[in-house]
N, C-alpha and C positions, 0 to 999 in steps of 0.2 A: 875377314870381316866383309859381309855383303853390304849392298847399298842401303838396305833398310836399317841395319845395325849402325852404319855410319851416320845416317840421318838422325837416329835417336841420340847417338853420342854427341853429335854437333848441337842438337836442340838442347840437350841437358847442359852442355857447356855454355851455350849462349844464355840460357835462362839463369845460370848460376853466376854469371859475371856482372860486375857493376862498372866495367871499363867502357866508358862512353865512346872513346876513340875506336875500340874494337867493334862495338855495336854499330857505330856509324860506318865503319869500314865494310862490315857485312851488308849494311843497308845500301851502300853505294854499289857494291858488287851486284846485288840483286836488281837494283834499278837499271844498271847498264845492261844486264842480261835480258831484261824484260822487253826492251825495245831495240829492234834492229834498225839502225838509222837508214839503211838501204830501203826498207819497206815503207818508210815515211816519205820518201822522195816521190815527186810527181812522175808519172810515166814518161813524160817528155824528157825529163832529166835523165832517167834511166836509159832511155833510147839514145840520148846524146852520148852518154858514157859508153854504152855498148858500141856505138859507131866509132868513137874515139879509140877504143881498144882494138877494133878491127883495123883501123888505119895504122896503128902501131904495128900490128902483126904483118901488114902489107908493106911496112917500111916507109910509110908516107909521113915521115916526121922531119923536123928540122931541129938543129941545136938551139940552145938559148942564145948563143952568140949570133947566130943567123937571124933569129927573130928580133933581137935588139937592133941589129943593123937595118933590117927591113922596116921596122916601125920607129926608128930613132926620130924621125921628123915629128911624130906626135908626142914624143917624150920630152922634147926640148921645152924649157920654160922661158 
């Protein structure tokens, strides 16, 4: 079955169902596929994420335990 036939079959099945949960499920799938959250981020945020990934690749990271020790003085109540 090619993509065109698959689309027709799916359309027919969606049109013939009264299952609201199934219809809402398809609606949710399509709405999440429409927007790529990465594209909605500001360029400054994208740049920061890219730089962070480069730091990880260079081994410029610390463990969670090290970070907690370093910043413990600000975490005390």
